[in-house]
PQR file with spaces between the fields and no chain letter, atoms N, CA, C, O and H, PARSE charges and radii, in Angstrom:
ATOM       1  N    UNK     1      -6.160   -3.752  -15.586 -0.4000 1.5000
ATOM       2  CA   UNK     1      -4.470   -3.648  -15.555 -0.0000 2.0000
ATOM       3  C    UNK     1      -4.246   -2.372  -14.314  0.5500 1.7000
ATOM       4  O    UNK     1      -3.373   -2.427  -13.447 -0.5500 1.4000
ATOM       5  N    UNK     2      -5.054   -1.466  -14.440 -0.4000 1.5000
ATOM       6  CA   UNK     2      -4.803   -0.476  -13.456 -0.0000 2.0000
ATOM       7  C    UNK     2      -5.019   -0.756  -11.947  0.5500 1.7000
ATOM       8  O    UNK     2      -4.364   -0.149  -11.100 -0.5500 1.4000
ATOM       9  H    UNK     2      -5.763   -1.422  -15.144  0.4000 1.0000
ATOM      10  N    UNK     3      -6.019   -1.758  -11.603 -0.4000 1.5000
ATOM      11  CA   UNK     3      -6.117   -2.167  -10.169 -0.0000 2.0000
ATOM      12  C    UNK     3      -5.255   -3.125   -9.838  0.5500 1.7000
ATOM      13  O    UNK     3      -5.018   -4.160  -10.460 -0.5500 1.4000
ATOM      14  H    UNK     3      -6.551   -2.251  -12.292  0.4000 1.0000
ATOM      15  N    UNK     4      -4.629   -2.617   -8.488 -0.4000 1.5000
ATOM      16  CA   UNK     4      -3.781   -3.383   -7.995 -0.0000 2.0000
ATOM      17  C    UNK     4      -4.249   -4.472   -7.061  0.5500 1.7000
ATOM      18  O    UNK     4      -5.355   -4.370   -6.531 -0.5500 1.4000
ATOM      19  H    UNK     4      -4.821   -1.776   -7.983  0.4000 1.0000
ATOM      20  N    UNK     5      -3.392   -5.609   -6.808 -0.4000 1.5000
ATOM      21  CA   UNK     5      -3.969   -6.449   -5.629 -0.0000 2.0000
ATOM      22  C    UNK     5      -4.505   -5.551   -4.511  0.5500 1.7000
ATOM      23  O    UNK     5      -4.154   -4.384   -4.333 -0.5500 1.4000
ATOM      24  H    UNK     5      -2.493   -5.692   -7.238  0.4000 1.0000
ATOM      25  N    UNK     6      -5.535   -6.336   -3.661 -0.4000 1.5000
ATOM      26  CA   UNK     6      -5.736   -5.803   -2.243 -0.0000 2.0000
ATOM      27  C    UNK     6      -4.415   -5.382   -1.480  0.5500 1.7000
ATOM      28  O    UNK     6      -3.466   -6.166   -1.472 -0.5500 1.4000
ATOM      29  H    UNK     6      -5.820   -7.284   -3.805  0.4000 1.0000
ATOM      30  N    UNK     7      -4.343   -4.263   -0.895 -0.4000 1.5000
ATOM      31  CA   UNK     7      -3.356   -3.721   -0.099 -0.0000 2.0000
ATOM      32  C    UNK     7      -2.270   -3.611   -0.720  0.5500 1.7000
ATOM      33  O    UNK     7      -1.295   -3.810    0.006 -0.5500 1.4000
ATOM      34  H    UNK     7      -5.114   -3.626   -0.902  0.4000 1.0000
ATOM      35  N    UNK     8      -2.026   -3.361   -1.830 -0.4000 1.5000
ATOM      36  CA   UNK     8      -0.785   -3.011   -2.726 -0.0000 2.0000
ATOM      37  C    UNK     8      -1.073   -1.864   -3.805  0.5500 1.7000
ATOM      38  O    UNK     8      -2.194   -1.466   -4.122 -0.5500 1.4000
ATOM      39  H    UNK     8      -2.817   -3.199   -2.419  0.4000 1.0000
ATOM      40  N    UNK     9       0.027   -1.455   -4.260 -0.4000 1.5000
ATOM      41  CA   UNK     9       0.063   -0.357   -5.255 -0.0000 2.0000
ATOM      42  C    UNK     9       0.875   -0.852   -6.810  0.5500 1.7000
ATOM      43  O    UNK     9       1.968   -1.383   -7.009 -0.5500 1.4000
ATOM      44  H    UNK     9       0.937   -1.779   -4.003  0.4000 1.0000
ATOM      45  N    UNK    10      -0.108   -0.446   -7.653 -0.4000 1.5000
ATOM      46  CA   UNK    10       0.529   -0.955   -8.898 -0.0000 2.0000
ATOM      47  C    UNK    10       1.376    0.108   -9.591  0.5500 1.7000
ATOM      48  O    UNK    10       1.088    1.278   -9.339 -0.5500 1.4000
ATOM      49  H    UNK    10      -0.995   -0.014   -7.492  0.4000 1.0000
ATOM      50  N    UNK    11       2.448   -0.156  -10.483 -0.4000 1.5000
ATOM      51  CA   UNK    11       3.193    0.764  -11.324 -0.0000 2.0000
ATOM      52  C    UNK    11       2.982    0.317  -12.702  0.5500 1.7000
ATOM      53  O    UNK    11       3.132   -0.851  -13.061 -0.5500 1.4000
ATOM      54  H    UNK    11       2.682   -1.107  -10.687  0.4000 1.0000
ATOM      55  N    UNK    12       2.649    1.229  -13.418 -0.4000 1.5000
ATOM      56  CA   UNK    12       2.339    1.086  -14.787 -0.0000 2.0000
ATOM      57  C    UNK    12       3.302    1.975  -15.627  0.5500 1.7000
ATOM      58  O    UNK    12       3.346    3.150  -15.261 -0.5500 1.4000
ATOM      59  H    UNK    12       2.526    2.177  -13.127  0.4000 1.0000
ATOM      60  N    UNK    13       4.045    1.643  -16.636 -0.4000 1.5000
ATOM      61  CA   UNK    13       4.832    2.398  -17.621 -0.0000 2.0000
ATOM      62  C    UNK    13       4.072    2.505  -18.808  0.5500 1.7000
ATOM      63  O    UNK    13       3.597    1.432  -19.179 -0.5500 1.4000
ATOM      64  H    UNK    13       4.010    0.689  -16.932  0.4000 1.0000
ATOM      65  N    UNK    14       3.833    3.443  -19.478 -0.4000 1.5000
ATOM      66  CA   UNK    14       3.338    3.692  -20.873 -0.0000 2.0000
ATOM      67  C    UNK    14       4.135    4.280  -21.884  0.5500 1.7000
ATOM      68  O    UNK    14       4.350    5.479  -21.706 -0.5500 1.4000
ATOM      69  H    UNK    14       4.219    4.314  -19.177  0.4000 1.0000
ATOM      70  N    UNK    15       4.594    3.811  -22.817 -0.4000 1.5000
ATOM      71  CA   UNK    15       5.529    4.473  -24.074 -0.0000 2.0000
ATOM      72  C    UNK    15       4.553    5.245  -24.803  0.5500 1.7000
ATOM      73  O    UNK    15       3.722    4.672  -25.508 -0.5500 1.4000
ATOM      74  H    UNK    15       4.419    2.837  -22.961  0.4000 1.0000
ATOM      75  N    UNK    16       4.588    6.512  -24.688 -0.4000 1.5000
ATOM      76  CA   UNK    16       3.544    7.385  -25.116 -0.0000 2.0000
ATOM      77  C    UNK    16       4.066    7.709  -26.745  0.5500 1.7000
ATOM      78  O    UNK    16       3.468    8.509  -27.465 -0.5500 1.4000
ATOM      79  H    UNK    16       5.263    6.977  -24.116  0.4000 1.0000
ATOM      80  N    UNK    17       5.012    7.112  -27.084 -0.4000 1.5000
ATOM      81  CA   UNK    17       5.617    7.168  -28.714 -0.0000 2.0000
ATOM      82  C    UNK    17       4.493    6.071  -29.300  0.5500 1.7000
ATOM      83  O    UNK    17       3.586    6.296  -30.102 -0.5500 1.4000
ATOM      84  H    UNK    17       5.498    6.462  -26.499  0.4000 1.0000
ATOM      85  N    UNK    18       4.776    5.058  -28.771 -0.4000 1.5000
ATOM      86  CA   UNK    18       3.946    3.913  -29.399 -0.0000 2.0000
ATOM      87  C    UNK    18       2.507    3.633  -29.044  0.5500 1.7000
ATOM      88  O    UNK    18       1.850    2.709  -29.525 -0.5500 1.4000
ATOM      89  H    UNK    18       5.512    4.875  -28.120  0.4000 1.0000
ATOM      90  N    UNK    19       2.027    4.602  -28.066 -0.4000 1.5000
ATOM      91  CA   UNK    19       0.481    4.486  -27.786 -0.0000 2.0000
ATOM      92  C    UNK    19       0.057    3.771  -26.739  0.5500 1.7000
ATOM      93  O    UNK    19       0.842    3.226  -25.964 -0.5500 1.4000
ATOM      94  H    UNK    19       2.560    5.353  -27.675  0.4000 1.0000
ATOM      95  N    UNK    20      -1.346    3.708  -26.617 -0.4000 1.5000
ATOM      96  CA   UNK    20      -1.980    3.116  -25.363 -0.0000 2.0000
ATOM      97  C    UNK    20      -1.800    1.752  -25.417  0.5500 1.7000
ATOM      98  O    UNK    20      -2.084    1.221  -24.344 -0.5500 1.4000
ATOM      99  H    UNK    20      -1.984    4.151  -27.246  0.4000 1.0000
ATOM     100  N    UNK    21      -1.432    0.992  -26.273 -0.4000 1.5000
ATOM     101  CA   UNK    21      -1.115   -0.558  -26.174 -0.0000 2.0000
ATOM     102  C    UNK    21       0.238   -0.804  -25.874  0.5500 1.7000
ATOM     103  O    UNK    21       0.724   -1.929  -25.987 -0.5500 1.4000
ATOM     104  H    UNK    21      -1.201    1.423  -27.145  0.4000 1.0000
ATOM     105  N    UNK    22       0.810    0.075  -25.538 -0.4000 1.5000
ATOM     106  CA   UNK    22       2.386   -0.020  -25.050 -0.0000 2.0000
ATOM     107  C    UNK    22       2.510   -0.207  -23.655  0.5500 1.7000
ATOM     108  O    UNK    22       3.624   -0.463  -23.199 -0.5500 1.4000
ATOM     109  H    UNK    22       0.416    0.989  -25.446  0.4000 1.0000
ATOM     110  N    UNK    23       1.514   -0.116  -22.902 -0.4000 1.5000
ATOM     111  CA   UNK    23       1.344   -0.257  -21.284 -0.0000 2.0000
ATOM     112  C    UNK    23       2.417   -1.498  -20.764  0.5500 1.7000
ATOM     113  O    UNK    23       2.403   -2.562  -21.382 -0.5500 1.4000
ATOM     114  H    UNK    23       0.609    0.092  -23.272  0.4000 1.0000
ATOM     115  N    UNK    24       3.218   -1.337  -19.760 -0.4000 1.5000
ATOM     116  CA   UNK    24       3.764   -2.077  -19.136 -0.0000 2.0000
ATOM     117  C    UNK    24       3.701   -2.368  -17.756  0.5500 1.7000
ATOM     118  O    UNK    24       3.914   -1.342  -17.110 -0.5500 1.4000
ATOM     119  H    UNK    24       3.229   -0.472  -19.257  0.4000 1.0000
ATOM     120  N    UNK    25       3.480   -3.418  -16.999 -0.4000 1.5000
ATOM     121  CA   UNK    25       3.690   -3.699  -15.745 -0.0000 2.0000
ATOM     122  C    UNK    25       4.819   -3.603  -15.124  0.5500 1.7000
ATOM     123  O    UNK    25       5.529   -4.606  -15.195 -0.5500 1.4000
ATOM     124  H    UNK    25       3.307   -4.252  -17.523  0.4000 1.0000
ATOM     125  N    UNK    26       5.280   -2.583  -14.445 -0.4000 1.5000
ATOM     126  CA   UNK    26       6.241   -2.455  -13.657 -0.0000 2.0000
ATOM     127  C    UNK    26       6.446   -3.436  -12.540  0.5500 1.7000
ATOM     128  O    UNK    26       7.388   -4.229  -12.523 -0.5500 1.4000
ATOM     129  H    UNK    26       4.703   -1.768  -14.387  0.4000 1.0000
ATOM     130  N    UNK    27       5.428   -3.343  -11.506 -0.4000 1.5000
ATOM     131  CA   UNK    27       5.230   -4.419  -10.609 -0.0000 2.0000
ATOM     132  C    UNK    27       4.251   -3.901   -9.617  0.5500 1.7000
ATOM     133  O    UNK    27       3.609   -2.876   -9.847 -0.5500 1.4000
ATOM     134  H    UNK    27       4.663   -2.699  -11.519  0.4000 1.0000
ATOM     135  N    UNK    28       4.121   -4.579   -8.527 -0.4000 1.5000
ATOM     136  CA   UNK    28       3.065   -4.230   -7.342 -0.0000 2.0000
ATOM     137  C    UNK    28       3.825   -4.231   -6.108  0.5500 1.7000
ATOM     138  O    UNK    28       4.581   -5.148   -5.788 -0.5500 1.4000
ATOM     139  H    UNK    28       4.643   -5.411   -8.339  0.4000 1.0000
ATOM     140  N    UNK    29       3.633   -3.291   -5.490 -0.4000 1.5000
ATOM     141  CA   UNK    29       4.247   -2.657   -4.220 -0.0000 2.0000
ATOM     142  C    UNK    29       3.566   -2.633   -2.816  0.5500 1.7000
ATOM     143  O    UNK    29       2.337   -2.571   -2.794 -0.5500 1.4000
ATOM     144  H    UNK    29       3.019   -2.546   -5.751  0.4000 1.0000
ATOM     145  N    UNK    30       4.092   -2.666   -1.926 -0.4000 1.5000
ATOM     146  CA   UNK    30       3.738   -2.586   -0.450 -0.0000 2.0000
ATOM     147  C    UNK    30       3.420   -1.320    0.107  0.5500 1.7000
ATOM     148  O    UNK    30       2.614   -1.153    1.022 -0.5500 1.4000
ATOM     149  H    UNK    30       5.090   -2.717   -1.943  0.4000 1.0000
ATOM     150  N    UNK    31       4.166   -0.301   -0.551 -0.4000 1.5000
ATOM     151  CA   UNK    31       3.907    1.044    0.054 -0.0000 2.0000
ATOM     152  C    UNK    31       4.174    2.249   -0.853  0.5500 1.7000
ATOM     153  O    UNK    31       4.907    2.029   -1.818 -0.5500 1.4000
ATOM     154  H    UNK    31       4.821   -0.437   -1.295  0.4000 1.0000
ATOM     155  N    UNK    32       3.727    3.403   -0.705 -0.4000 1.5000
ATOM     156  CA   UNK    32       3.765    4.477   -1.769 -0.0000 2.0000
ATOM     157  C    UNK    32       5.228    4.784   -2.005  0.5500 1.7000
ATOM     158  O    UNK    32       5.566    5.085   -3.150 -0.5500 1.4000
ATOM     159  H    UNK    32       3.132    3.582    0.078  0.4000 1.0000
ATOM     160  N    UNK    33       6.141    4.737   -1.027 -0.4000 1.5000
ATOM     161  CA   UNK    33       7.624    5.110   -1.141 -0.0000 2.0000
ATOM     162  C    UNK    33       8.011    4.197   -2.443  0.5500 1.7000
ATOM     163  O    UNK    33       8.203    4.613   -3.586 -0.5500 1.4000
ATOM     164  H    UNK    33       5.867    4.492   -0.097  0.4000 1.0000
ATOM     165  N    UNK    34       8.076    2.845   -1.977 -0.4000 1.5000
ATOM     166  CA   UNK    34       8.526    2.022   -2.925 -0.0000 2.0000
ATOM     167  C    UNK    34       7.982    2.148   -4.399  0.5500 1.7000
ATOM     168  O    UNK    34       8.649    2.065   -5.430 -0.5500 1.4000
ATOM     169  H    UNK    34       7.919    2.508   -1.049  0.4000 1.0000
ATOM     170  N    UNK    35       6.622    2.368   -4.277 -0.4000 1.5000
ATOM     171  CA   UNK    35       6.125    2.363   -5.812 -0.0000 2.0000
ATOM     172  C    UNK    35       6.338    3.715   -6.618  0.5500 1.7000
ATOM     173  O    UNK    35       6.272    3.765   -7.846 -0.5500 1.4000
ATOM     174  H    UNK    35       6.079    2.435   -3.440  0.4000 1.0000
ATOM     175  N    UNK    36       6.568    4.673   -5.898 -0.4000 1.5000
ATOM     176  CA   UNK    36       6.908    5.989   -6.640 -0.0000 2.0000
ATOM     177  C    UNK    36       8.570    5.724   -6.913  0.5500 1.7000
ATOM     178  O    UNK    36       9.064    6.105   -7.974 -0.5500 1.4000
ATOM     179  H    UNK    36       6.622    4.633   -4.901  0.4000 1.0000
ATOM     180  N    UNK    37       9.339    5.090   -5.946 -0.4000 1.5000
ATOM     181  CA   UNK    37      10.840    4.716   -6.465 -0.0000 2.0000
ATOM     182  C    UNK    37      10.877    3.975   -7.702  0.5500 1.7000
ATOM     183  O    UNK    37      11.719    4.226   -8.564 -0.5500 1.4000
ATOM     184  H    UNK    37       8.938    4.781   -5.084  0.4000 1.0000
ATOM     185  N    UNK    38      10.019    3.090   -7.826 -0.4000 1.5000
ATOM     186  CA   UNK    38      10.099    2.289   -9.071 -0.0000 2.0000
ATOM     187  C    UNK    38       9.634    3.006  -10.243  0.5500 1.7000
ATOM     188  O    UNK    38      10.275    3.021  -11.294 -0.5500 1.4000
ATOM     189  H    UNK    38       9.335    2.886   -7.126  0.4000 1.0000
ATOM     190  N    UNK    39       8.351    3.693  -10.051 -0.4000 1.5000
ATOM     191  CA   UNK    39       8.044    4.426  -11.135 -0.0000 2.0000
ATOM     192  C    UNK    39       9.058    5.534  -11.652  0.5500 1.7000
ATOM     193  O    UNK    39       9.175    5.715  -12.864 -0.5500 1.4000
ATOM     194  H    UNK    39       7.830    3.681   -9.198  0.4000 1.0000
ATOM     195  N    UNK    40       9.684    6.169  -10.866 -0.4000 1.5000
ATOM     196  CA   UNK    40      10.725    7.146  -11.068 -0.0000 2.0000
ATOM     197  C    UNK    40      11.895    6.355  -11.899  0.5500 1.7000
ATOM     198  O    UNK    40      12.538    6.859  -12.820 -0.5500 1.4000
ATOM     199  H    UNK    40       9.588    6.023   -9.882  0.4000 1.0000
ATOM     200  N    UNK    41      12.032    5.160  -11.455 -0.4000 1.5000
ATOM     201  CA   UNK    41      13.340    4.459  -12.262 -0.0000 2.0000
ATOM     202  C    UNK    41      12.912    4.069  -13.521  0.5500 1.7000
ATOM     203  O    UNK    41      13.849    3.854  -14.290 -0.5500 1.4000
ATOM     204  H    UNK    41      11.510    4.751  -10.707  0.4000 1.0000
ATOM     205  N    UNK    42      11.991    3.934  -13.907 -0.4000 1.5000
ATOM     206  CA   UNK    42      11.039    3.527  -15.162 -0.0000 2.0000
ATOM     207  C    UNK    42      11.092    4.689  -16.242  0.5500 1.7000
ATOM     208  O    UNK    42      11.051    4.449  -17.449 -0.5500 1.4000
ATOM     209  H    UNK    42      11.230    4.108  -13.282  0.4000 1.0000
ATOM     210  N    UNK    43      11.187    5.983  -15.705 -0.4000 1.5000
ATOM     211  CA   UNK    43      10.949    7.145  -16.473 -0.0000 2.0000
ATOM     212  C    UNK    43      12.196    7.133  -17.715  0.5500 1.7000
ATOM     213  O    UNK    43      13.392    6.961  -17.479 -0.5500 1.4000
ATOM     214  H    UNK    43      11.220    6.177  -14.725  0.4000 1.0000
ATOM     215  N    UNK    44      11.688    7.323  -18.858 -0.4000 1.5000
ATOM     216  CA   UNK    44      12.890    7.395  -19.869 -0.0000 2.0000
ATOM     217  C    UNK    44      12.137    8.354  -20.973  0.5500 1.7000
ATOM     218  O    UNK    44      10.917    8.463  -20.852 -0.5500 1.4000
ATOM     219  H    UNK    44      10.716    7.462  -19.049  0.4000 1.0000
ATOM     220  N    UNK    45      12.724    8.979  -21.929 -0.4000 1.5000
ATOM     221  CA   UNK    45      12.153    9.842  -22.776 -0.0000 2.0000
ATOM     222  C    UNK    45      10.719    9.144  -23.367  0.5500 1.7000
ATOM     223  O    UNK    45      10.738    7.963  -23.713 -0.5500 1.4000
ATOM     224  H    UNK    45      13.715    8.890  -22.027  0.4000 1.0000
ATOM     225  N    UNK    46       9.664    9.830  -23.446 -0.4000 1.5000
ATOM     226  CA   UNK    46       8.436    9.665  -24.159 -0.0000 2.0000
ATOM     227  C    UNK    46       7.920    8.453  -23.321  0.5500 1.7000
ATOM     228  O    UNK    46       7.350    7.597  -23.998 -0.5500 1.4000
ATOM     229  H    UNK    46       9.649   10.789  -23.165  0.4000 1.0000
ATOM     230  N    UNK    47       8.010    8.203  -21.936 -0.4000 1.5000
ATOM     231  CA   UNK    47       7.522    7.148  -21.046 -0.0000 2.0000
ATOM     232  C    UNK    47       6.756    7.895  -19.920  0.5500 1.7000
ATOM     233  O    UNK    47       7.309    8.738  -19.214 -0.5500 1.4000
ATOM     234  H    UNK    47       8.472    8.898  -21.386  0.4000 1.0000
ATOM     235  N    UNK    48       5.614    7.585  -19.806 -0.4000 1.5000
ATOM     236  CA   UNK    48       4.866    8.154  -18.638 -0.0000 2.0000
ATOM     237  C    UNK    48       4.596    7.137  -17.551  0.5500 1.7000
ATOM     238  O    UNK    48       4.277    5.995  -17.882 -0.5500 1.4000
ATOM     239  H    UNK    48       5.164    6.900  -20.380  0.4000 1.0000
ATOM     240  N    UNK    49       4.698    7.460  -16.326 -0.4000 1.5000
ATOM     241  CA   UNK    49       4.353    6.297  -15.585 -0.0000 2.0000
ATOM     242  C    UNK    49       3.412    6.653  -14.290  0.5500 1.7000
ATOM     243  O    UNK    49       3.408    7.766  -13.763 -0.5500 1.4000
ATOM     244  H    UNK    49       4.957    8.388  -16.057  0.4000 1.0000
ATOM     245  N    UNK    50       2.637    5.573  -13.866 -0.4000 1.5000
ATOM     246  CA   UNK    50       1.182    5.776  -13.072 -0.0000 2.0000
ATOM     247  C    UNK    50       1.565    4.937  -11.931  0.5500 1.7000
ATOM     248  O    UNK    50       2.305    3.965  -12.083 -0.5500 1.4000
ATOM     249  H    UNK    50       2.641    4.669  -14.293  0.4000 1.0000
ATOM     250  N    UNK    51       1.082    5.285  -10.788 -0.4000 1.5000
ATOM     251  CA   UNK    51       1.038    4.286   -9.662 -0.0000 2.0000
ATOM     252  C    UNK    51      -0.680    4.444   -9.187  0.5500 1.7000
ATOM     253  O    UNK    51      -1.237    5.498   -8.882 -0.5500 1.4000
ATOM     254  H    UNK    51       0.481    6.074  -10.665  0.4000 1.0000
ATOM     255  N    UNK    52      -1.287    3.090   -9.234 -0.4000 1.5000
ATOM     256  CA   UNK    52      -2.546    2.861   -9.103 -0.0000 2.0000
ATOM     257  C    UNK    52      -2.870    2.146   -7.697  0.5500 1.7000
ATOM     258  O    UNK    52      -2.079    1.269   -7.349 -0.5500 1.4000
ATOM     259  H    UNK    52      -0.834    2.233   -9.483  0.4000 1.0000
ATOM     260  N    UNK    53      -3.865    2.415   -6.928 -0.4000 1.5000
ATOM     261  CA   UNK    53      -4.171    1.746   -5.892 -0.0000 2.0000
ATOM     262  C    UNK    53      -5.082    0.633   -6.012  0.5500 1.7000
ATOM     263  O    UNK    53      -5.489    0.456   -7.161 -0.5500 1.4000
ATOM     264  H    UNK    53      -4.508    3.127   -7.210  0.4000 1.0000
ATOM     265  N    UNK    54      -5.486   -0.120   -5.184 -0.4000 1.5000
ATOM     266  CA   UNK    54      -6.375   -1.295   -5.244 -0.0000 2.0000
ATOM     267  C    UNK    54      -7.577   -0.885   -5.799  0.5500 1.7000
ATOM     268  O    UNK    54      -8.251   -1.790   -6.291 -0.5500 1.4000
ATOM     269  H    UNK    54      -5.155    0.024   -4.251  0.4000 1.0000
ATOM     270  N    UNK    55      -8.120    0.480   -5.862 -0.4000 1.5000
ATOM     271  CA   UNK    55      -9.572    0.748   -6.410 -0.0000 2.0000
ATOM     272  C    UNK    55      -9.242    1.193   -7.730  0.5500 1.7000
ATOM     273  O    UNK    55     -10.169    1.758   -8.311 -0.5500 1.4000
ATOM     274  H    UNK    55      -7.572    1.215   -5.463  0.4000 1.0000
ATOM     275  N    UNK    56      -8.237    1.094   -8.314 -0.4000 1.5000
ATOM     276  CA   UNK    56      -7.997    1.575   -9.656 -0.0000 2.0000
ATOM     277  C    UNK    56      -7.846    3.304   -9.720  0.5500 1.7000
ATOM     278  O    UNK    56      -7.941    3.964  -10.754 -0.5500 1.4000
ATOM     279  H    UNK    56      -7.484    0.635   -7.843  0.4000 1.0000
ATOM     280  N    UNK    57      -7.621    3.776   -8.531 -0.4000 1.5000
ATOM     281  CA   UNK    57      -7.597    5.361   -8.398 -0.0000 2.0000
ATOM     282  C    UNK    57      -5.877    5.569   -9.071  0.5500 1.7000
ATOM     283  O    UNK    57      -5.104    4.615   -8.998 -0.5500 1.4000
ATOM     284  H    UNK    57      -7.543    3.240   -7.691  0.4000 1.0000
ATOM     285  N    UNK    58      -5.527    6.614   -9.566 -0.4000 1.5000
ATOM     286  CA   UNK    58      -4.154    7.054  -10.076 -0.0000 2.0000
ATOM     287  C    UNK    58      -3.765    7.872   -8.582  0.5500 1.7000
ATOM     288  O    UNK    58      -4.443    8.820   -8.187 -0.5500 1.4000
ATOM     289  H    UNK    58      -6.156    7.389   -9.625  0.4000 1.0000
ATOM     290  N    UNK    59      -2.913    7.497   -8.048 -0.4000 1.5000
ATOM     291  CA   UNK    59      -2.219    8.101   -6.658 -0.0000 2.0000
ATOM     292  C    UNK    59      -0.936    8.936   -7.129  0.5500 1.7000
ATOM     293  O    UNK    59      -0.508    9.834   -6.404 -0.5500 1.4000
ATOM     294  H    UNK    59      -2.362    6.727   -8.368  0.4000 1.0000
ATOM     295  N    UNK    60      -0.321    8.629   -8.362 -0.4000 1.5000
ATOM     296  CA   UNK    60       0.913    9.388   -8.676 -0.0000 2.0000
ATOM     297  C    UNK    60       1.110    9.227  -10.144  0.5500 1.7000
ATOM     298  O    UNK    60       0.754    8.186  -10.697 -0.5500 1.4000
ATOM     299  H    UNK    60      -0.668    7.899   -8.951  0.4000 1.0000
ATOM     300  N    UNK    61       1.678   10.240  -10.823 -0.4000 1.5000
ATOM     301  CA   UNK    61       2.026   10.043  -12.350 -0.0000 2.0000
ATOM     302  C    UNK    61       3.154   11.115  -12.589  0.5500 1.7000
ATOM     303  O    UNK    61       3.338   12.094  -11.867 -0.5500 1.4000
ATOM     304  H    UNK    61       1.967   11.085  -10.374  0.4000 1.0000
ATOM     305  N    UNK    62       3.906   10.773  -13.748 -0.4000 1.5000
ATOM     306  CA   UNK    62       4.884   11.639  -13.996 -0.0000 2.0000
ATOM     307  C    UNK    62       5.269   11.184  -15.585  0.5500 1.7000
ATOM     308  O    UNK    62       5.021   10.063  -16.028 -0.5500 1.4000
ATOM     309  H    UNK    62       3.756    9.977  -14.334  0.4000 1.0000
ATOM     310  N    UNK    63       5.857   12.161  -16.278 -0.4000 1.5000
ATOM     311  CA   UNK    63       6.123   12.012  -17.612 -0.0000 2.0000
ATOM     312  C    UNK    63       7.566   12.593  -17.947  0.5500 1.7000
ATOM     313  O    UNK    63       7.955   13.566  -17.300 -0.5500 1.4000
ATOM     314  H    UNK    63       6.059   13.071  -15.918  0.4000 1.0000
ATOM     315  N    UNK    64       8.342   12.058  -18.894 -0.4000 1.5000
ATOM     316  CA   UNK    64       9.540   12.799  -19.377 -0.0000 2.0000
ATOM     317  C    UNK    64       9.502   12.769  -20.846  0.5500 1.7000
ATOM     318  O    UNK    64       9.623   11.787  -21.579 -0.5500 1.4000
ATOM     319  H    UNK    64       8.026   11.268  -19.419  0.4000 1.0000
ATOM     320  N    UNK    65       9.304   14.059  -21.175 -0.4000 1.5000
ATOM     321  CA   UNK    65       9.077   14.211  -22.599 -0.0000 2.0000
ATOM     322  C    UNK    65      10.385   14.090  -23.459  0.5500 1.7000
ATOM     323  O    UNK    65      11.514   14.158  -22.975 -0.5500 1.4000
ATOM     324  H    UNK    65       9.205   14.857  -20.579  0.4000 1.0000
ATOM     325  N    UNK    66      10.100   13.899  -24.813 -0.4000 1.5000
ATOM     326  CA   UNK    66      11.579   13.834  -25.630 -0.0000 2.0000
ATOM     327  C    UNK    66      12.107   15.108  -25.759  0.5500 1.7000
ATOM     328  O    UNK    66      11.359   16.083  -25.821 -0.5500 1.4000
ATOM     329  H    UNK    66       9.182   13.844  -25.206  0.4000 1.0000
ATOM     330  N    UNK    67      13.523   15.225  -25.815 -0.4000 1.5000
ATOM     331  CA   UNK    67      14.241   16.427  -26.037 -0.0000 2.0000
ATOM     332  C    UNK    67      14.366   16.740  -27.429  0.5500 1.7000
ATOM     333  O    UNK    67      15.486   16.985  -27.878 -0.5500 1.4000
ATOM     334  H    UNK    67      14.131   14.433  -25.765  0.4000 1.0000
ATOM     335  N    UNK    68      13.426   16.761  -28.118 -0.4000 1.5000
ATOM     336  CA   UNK    68      13.691   16.715  -29.870 -0.0000 2.0000
ATOM     337  C    UNK    68      13.705   18.167  -30.261  0.5500 1.7000
ATOM     338  O    UNK    68      13.872   18.488  -31.438 -0.5500 1.4000
ATOM     339  H    UNK    68      12.516   16.562  -27.753  0.4000 1.0000
């Protein structure tokens, strides 16, 4: 799931409250700017977002903790 199609970047959102089985594919993007914008748009409390390249390497990540 982490490996993007050739020439693309994959955005994954993970609900950290629900655990590792709550990963969701946000989408595949042509460039880093669009991928990071989609990742940031997917942020909400207790959600981590990741951008992976076609080799499965993490290129960007962010996390918004809950304000409990």
